[in-house]
C-alpha positions as CSV (number, residue, x, y, z in Angstrom):
1,M,40.0,49.6,108.7
2,R,43.4,48.8,110.9
3,F,44.7,47.0,108.2
4,Y,44.4,50.1,105.8
5,F,45.8,52.4,108.4
6,R,48.8,50.0,108.7
7,K,49.2,49.7,105.1
8,F,49.1,53.4,104.8
9,G,51.4,54.2,107.6
10,L,54.0,51.7,106.2
11,L,53.4,53.4,102.7
12,I,54.2,57.0,104.3
13,A,57.2,55.5,106.0
14,I,58.6,54.0,102.7
15,L,57.9,57.3,100.8
16,V,59.9,59.4,103.6
17,L,62.9,57.1,103.9
18,S,62.9,57.0,100.1
19,A,62.8,60.9,100.1
20,F,65.4,61.1,102.7
21,F,67.8,58.7,100.9
22,C,67.4,60.4,97.6
23,V,68.1,64.0,99.2
24,A,71.2,62.5,100.7
25,G,72.3,60.8,97.6
26,Q,71.8,64.1,95.8
27,E,73.8,65.9,98.3
28,A,76.4,63.5,98.2
29,Q,76.5,63.7,94.3
30,Q,76.8,67.5,94.4
31,A,79.4,67.4,96.8
32,Q,81.3,65.1,94.8
33,A,80.9,67.5,91.8
34,Q,81.9,70.2,93.8
35,E,85.1,68.6,94.8
36,A,85.9,67.3,91.5
37,T,85.2,71.0,90.2
38,A,87.7,72.1,92.9
39,D,90.4,70.1,91.7
40,E,90.2,71.2,88.2
41,V,92.4,73.9,86.9
42,P,90.5,76.6,84.7
43,P,92.0,77.2,81.3
44,M,93.9,80.2,80.6
45,I,92.3,83.6,79.4
46,D,92.6,84.4,75.7
47,M,96.1,86.3,75.5
48,S,95.7,87.5,72.0
49,L,96.1,91.1,71.5
50,P,95.5,93.2,68.4
51,D,98.0,93.4,65.6
52,K,97.3,97.4,66.1
53,P,99.0,98.8,69.2
54,I,96.6,100.1,71.9
55,T,97.5,103.4,73.5
56,L,96.8,104.6,77.0
57,K,97.4,108.0,78.1
58,V,98.0,108.8,81.9
59,A,97.9,112.1,83.4
60,Y,98.9,113.3,87.3
61,D,100.4,115.9,89.0
62,D,103.7,115.1,90.3
63,P,106.9,115.8,88.8
64,T,108.5,113.6,86.1
65,L,112.3,114.3,86.9
66,W,113.2,111.2,88.5
67,P,115.4,109.1,87.8
68,K,117.0,111.3,85.1
69,S,117.5,114.5,86.9
70,S,116.3,114.1,90.4
71,N,117.0,111.6,93.4
72,V,113.4,112.2,94.6
73,P,110.9,109.4,93.0
74,Y,107.6,111.3,93.6
75,P,104.8,108.7,94.7
76,E,102.6,109.5,91.6
77,H,105.4,109.4,89.1
78,A,106.6,106.2,90.6
79,F,103.1,104.7,90.1
80,A,103.1,105.4,86.4
81,L,106.4,104.6,85.8
82,L,106.1,100.8,87.1
83,F,102.5,100.7,85.7
84,K,104.0,101.7,82.2
85,D,107.0,99.4,82.4
86,Y,104.9,96.2,83.4
87,V,102.1,96.9,80.8
88,E,104.5,97.5,77.9
89,R,106.6,94.3,78.8
90,M,103.9,92.2,79.3
91,S,101.9,92.9,76.2
92,S,105.0,92.9,74.4
93,G,104.9,96.3,73.2
94,K,101.1,95.9,71.8
95,I,99.8,98.5,74.7
96,K,101.5,101.5,74.7
97,V,101.4,103.9,77.8
98,E,102.1,107.6,77.5
99,L,102.8,109.4,80.7
100,F,101.4,113.2,81.2
101,G,102.9,114.2,84.3
102,G,103.8,117.5,86.1
103,G,100.1,118.6,85.6
104,S,100.8,119.1,82.0
105,L,97.2,118.3,80.9
106,G,95.3,120.1,83.6
107,T,94.4,120.0,87.5
108,Y,93.3,116.8,88.7
109,R,89.6,117.6,88.6
110,Q,89.9,118.8,85.0
111,T,91.8,115.6,84.2
112,L,89.2,113.6,85.9
113,E,86.6,115.1,83.7
114,M,88.5,114.1,80.7
115,V,88.8,110.6,82.0
116,Q,85.0,110.6,82.7
117,L,84.3,112.0,79.3
118,G,86.7,109.7,77.4
119,S,89.1,112.3,75.9
120,L,91.8,110.9,78.2
121,D,92.3,107.4,79.3
122,M,93.4,107.3,82.9
123,N,94.7,109.5,85.6
124,I,96.3,109.2,89.2
125,G,95.4,111.7,91.9
126,T,94.1,112.8,95.0
127,G,91.3,115.4,96.5
128,S,88.5,115.5,93.8
129,L,87.2,112.3,93.2
130,G,84.7,112.9,95.7
131,S,83.1,115.3,93.7
132,F,82.5,112.7,91.0
133,F,81.7,109.9,93.6
134,P,80.5,111.3,97.2
135,P,81.4,107.8,99.0
136,I,85.3,108.5,98.4
137,E,85.0,111.3,100.9
138,L,84.9,108.7,103.6
139,I,88.7,108.2,103.4
140,A,88.8,111.7,104.9
141,I,87.0,110.9,108.1
142,P,89.9,112.2,110.3
143,Y,92.0,110.0,112.6
144,V,89.8,106.9,111.3
145,F,93.1,105.0,109.9
146,F,95.6,104.1,112.8
147,S,99.0,103.0,110.7
148,D,99.9,102.2,107.2
149,D,99.4,98.3,107.7
150,V,95.7,99.0,108.5
151,V,95.3,101.1,105.4
152,V,96.8,98.7,103.1
153,E,94.7,95.7,104.6
154,F,91.4,97.9,104.2
155,F,91.9,98.8,100.9
156,D,93.4,95.7,99.4
157,R,90.9,93.0,101.2
158,S,87.5,94.8,102.4
159,P,84.7,93.7,100.4
160,F,83.0,96.8,101.2
161,W,85.6,98.8,99.7
162,A,85.4,96.4,96.4
163,Q,81.8,97.0,96.3
164,L,82.0,100.6,96.7
165,M,84.3,100.8,93.7
166,D,81.8,98.9,91.6
167,K,79.2,101.3,92.5
168,M,81.7,104.0,91.4
169,E,82.1,102.5,88.3
170,R,78.4,102.0,87.5
171,E,77.4,105.5,88.6
172,A,80.3,107.6,87.6
173,G,81.8,105.8,84.6
174,L,85.1,105.4,86.3
175,K,86.8,102.1,86.6
176,Y,88.8,101.9,89.7
177,L,92.1,99.9,89.2
178,A,94.2,100.6,92.4
179,I,94.9,102.9,95.2
180,G,98.3,104.2,96.4
181,Q,99.0,107.1,98.8
182,N,99.5,110.6,98.9
183,G,100.5,110.5,102.5
184,W,99.4,111.4,106.0
185,R,98.1,114.9,106.2
186,N,99.8,117.4,109.0
187,F,99.0,120.9,109.9
188,T,101.4,123.7,109.4
189,N,101.1,127.3,110.5
190,N,103.1,130.5,111.1
191,V,101.7,131.8,114.4
192,R,102.3,129.1,117.0
193,E,103.1,125.5,117.8
194,I,100.4,123.4,117.6
195,R,99.7,120.5,120.5
196,K,96.3,120.5,121.4
197,P,93.0,121.5,119.5
198,E,92.6,124.7,121.3
199,D,96.1,125.9,119.5
200,L,94.0,126.0,116.4
201,K,91.1,128.7,117.7
202,G,91.3,131.8,115.8
203,L,93.7,130.5,112.9
204,K,92.9,130.7,109.3
205,F,93.8,127.3,107.4
206,R,94.1,126.8,103.7
207,V,92.1,123.8,102.7
208,M,91.2,121.9,99.6
209,E,88.1,122.7,97.9
210,S,86.1,120.0,99.8
211,P,83.2,120.2,102.3
212,V,84.8,117.5,104.5
213,Y,88.0,119.3,105.0
214,V,86.1,122.7,106.0
215,K,84.3,120.5,108.7
216,L,87.4,119.3,110.1
217,I,89.0,122.6,110.5
218,E,85.8,124.2,112.1
219,S,85.5,121.5,114.2
220,L,88.8,122.2,115.9
221,G,87.6,126.1,116.2
222,A,89.8,127.2,113.3
223,N,88.4,129.2,110.1
224,A,88.7,127.1,107.0
225,V,89.5,128.9,103.7
226,P,89.3,126.8,100.1
227,I,92.2,127.9,98.1
228,A,93.6,126.1,95.1
229,W,97.0,124.4,95.6
230,N,98.8,126.6,93.0
231,E,97.7,129.8,95.1
232,T,98.5,128.3,98.5
233,Y,102.2,129.6,98.7
234,T,101.2,133.0,98.0
235,A,98.3,132.8,100.5
236,L,100.8,131.9,103.3
237,Q,103.3,134.1,102.3
238,T,101.0,137.2,102.2
239,G,99.2,136.2,105.1
240,V,95.8,135.5,103.7
241,V,95.8,132.5,105.6
242,D,98.0,131.4,108.8
243,G,98.3,127.6,107.8
244,H,97.4,124.8,105.9
245,E,97.5,120.9,106.0
246,N,99.3,118.5,103.7
247,P,101.5,115.4,103.6
248,I,105.4,116.0,103.7
249,S,105.8,115.6,100.2
250,P,103.6,118.3,99.2
251,I,104.9,120.9,101.8
252,C,108.6,120.0,100.3
253,L,107.6,120.0,97.1
254,G,105.7,123.3,97.2
255,K,108.5,124.8,99.4
256,I,105.8,125.4,101.9
257,Y,108.8,125.4,104.5
258,E,109.9,128.8,103.2
259,V,106.9,130.4,104.5
260,Q,105.7,128.1,107.3
261,K,107.6,128.0,110.9
262,Y,105.7,125.1,112.7
263,L,104.7,121.5,111.7
264,T,102.7,118.9,113.6
265,L,102.9,115.6,112.7
266,D,99.2,114.6,113.9
267,R,98.4,112.4,110.8
268,H,94.6,113.6,110.8
269,V,93.8,112.1,107.3
270,W,95.5,109.5,105.3
271,S,95.1,110.6,101.6
272,E,95.2,108.8,98.6
273,D,96.4,108.4,95.2
274,I,93.9,106.5,93.0
275,L,94.3,105.1,89.4
276,V,91.0,105.1,87.5
277,M,90.3,104.7,84.0
278,N,87.3,105.2,81.6
279,A,85.2,102.6,82.4
280,N,83.9,102.1,78.6
281,K,87.5,102.1,77.4
282,F,88.3,99.3,79.7
283,K,85.6,97.2,78.8
284,S,86.6,97.5,75.0
285,L,89.9,96.2,75.8
286,P,90.7,92.6,74.8
287,I,90.5,90.6,78.0
288,A,94.2,89.8,78.2
289,A,94.7,93.6,77.9
290,Q,92.3,94.1,80.9
291,Q,94.2,91.4,82.9
292,I,97.6,93.3,82.1
293,V,96.3,96.7,83.0
294,Q,94.6,95.4,86.4
295,Q,98.0,93.8,87.3
296,G,100.1,96.8,86.2
297,A,98.1,99.0,88.3
298,K,98.5,96.8,91.5
299,L,102.1,96.9,91.0
300,G,102.2,100.6,90.4
301,A,100.3,101.0,93.5
302,E,102.9,99.4,95.6
303,A,105.8,101.3,93.9
304,N,103.7,104.6,94.9
305,R,103.4,103.6,98.6
306,V,106.9,102.7,98.9
307,A,108.1,105.8,97.2
308,E,105.6,108.0,99.2
309,R,106.9,106.5,102.6
310,M,110.7,107.0,101.4
311,V,110.2,110.7,100.3
312,S,108.0,111.6,103.4
313,N,109.7,109.8,105.9
314,I,113.1,110.2,105.0
315,V,114.3,112.0,102.0
316,E,112.2,115.2,102.4
317,Y,111.7,114.8,106.1
318,E,115.0,115.7,106.4
319,I,114.8,118.9,104.3
320,V,111.6,119.9,106.1
321,A,113.1,119.6,109.7
322,K,115.8,121.7,108.7
323,H,113.4,124.8,108.2
324,M,110.5,124.1,110.5
325,Q,109.8,123.3,113.9
326,I,108.4,119.8,114.1
327,Y,106.3,118.6,117.0
328,I,105.0,115.0,117.4
329,P,101.9,114.6,119.4
330,T,101.3,111.8,122.1
331,A,98.7,109.2,121.9
332,D,96.5,111.0,124.5
333,E,96.9,114.5,122.4
334,I,95.8,112.9,119.3
335,Q,92.7,111.2,121.1
336,R,91.7,114.9,122.0
337,F,91.7,116.0,118.5
338,R,90.0,112.8,117.5
339,E,87.2,113.4,119.8
340,L,86.4,116.9,118.7
341,A,86.9,116.3,114.7
342,Q,85.7,113.0,114.3
343,P,82.0,113.2,115.1
344,A,81.7,116.5,113.2
345,V,82.7,114.9,109.8
346,I,81.1,111.6,110.7
347,E,77.7,113.5,111.2
348,Y,78.1,115.5,107.9
349,L,78.7,112.3,106.2
350,Q,76.0,110.6,107.5
351,G,73.5,113.3,106.3
352,K,75.2,113.1,102.9
353,L,75.8,109.5,102.4
354,G,73.4,107.6,104.8
355,K,74.1,106.3,108.3
356,E,74.5,102.9,106.9
357,V,77.1,103.4,104.7
358,V,79.2,105.3,107.1
359,D,78.9,103.0,110.0
360,T,79.8,100.0,107.6
361,F,82.9,102.1,106.8
362,L,83.9,102.4,110.2
363,L,83.1,98.8,111.0
364,E,85.2,97.5,108.2
365,V,88.4,99.7,109.4
366,K,87.8,98.2,112.7
367,K,88.0,94.7,111.2
368,A,91.3,95.6,109.5
369,E,92.7,96.7,112.5
370,A,91.9,93.5,114.2
371,R,93.3,91.5,111.2
372,T,96.5,93.5,111.6
373,G,97.0,92.6,115.3
374,W,95.7,96.2,116.5
375,R,92.5,94.7,118.3
376,R,92.3,91.7,120.4
């Protein structure tokens, strides 16, 4: 009996050792295969394009005067121009890009609807995309972004943002291509200088037609009045509202400085310029065309970011500074604004989007801050 147990035990040991070496051998083979695959260079994509030219129509709100009759390269127009140039050159003219700037095809919301329905291919803009895909409103959490480098790091490298944009394509039929910037939003008014949250109390502020901005203004003790952009100048001029909030570029473009005295550069929201495309139209393109369009969008977004900074911080800042009394809050003063405004908007978005989505977004922004050196 002992002999059989010994024999059986020896057999088990042999089987265990065999299994071990077999698994080890398989793992070694897999590692070698992975290493070989990593060293291989994948073949180029099929670069063929149809003989018949493809035409893409792009709409946006900014003026199209530069560079022919203006020294101001408005951000959306800069975005569109570089996109057009890259796509047409890289496709040897097989892809034609037609630009419709200056709101010539309708408001941003109207052109978004056209893109979604497929009657327009693409558009660039800010402010209304949240109505088509609510998670976009996360961007409007007040004082969530610290600086331009954090913004670029988050949107270019956050896996959370990439997953969110994939979800937008599935749910809204809008293909995300790239994001530039519309600028940092600031408070203007015609009553008094705003240095602290209490200075907003009792004032009436024009806001975009967005619940997030209503929550922001109300959290600071002011009254929010949703008014369309093309009616804002008159509303400020006639006293329907006391103030509004916008980046420098729209303030100058809309000549808001003619009807507003005070400007506080509090940078409460970083606002976007997003290029989206009808998802079905994008999928219908040859793979080479898809690649060219995506790379053109990235370059256009870079041009947009640079143009916006030049326009808001230098070219038009000087114009606005000549007409308005400008105040730049301290870090402590900004923190007081943040402590009041941010919780109210976060609570609203948690109720609308879910706590997990909002918390993940906030965590990803903090990670971007760490990668750019603002957290140790």
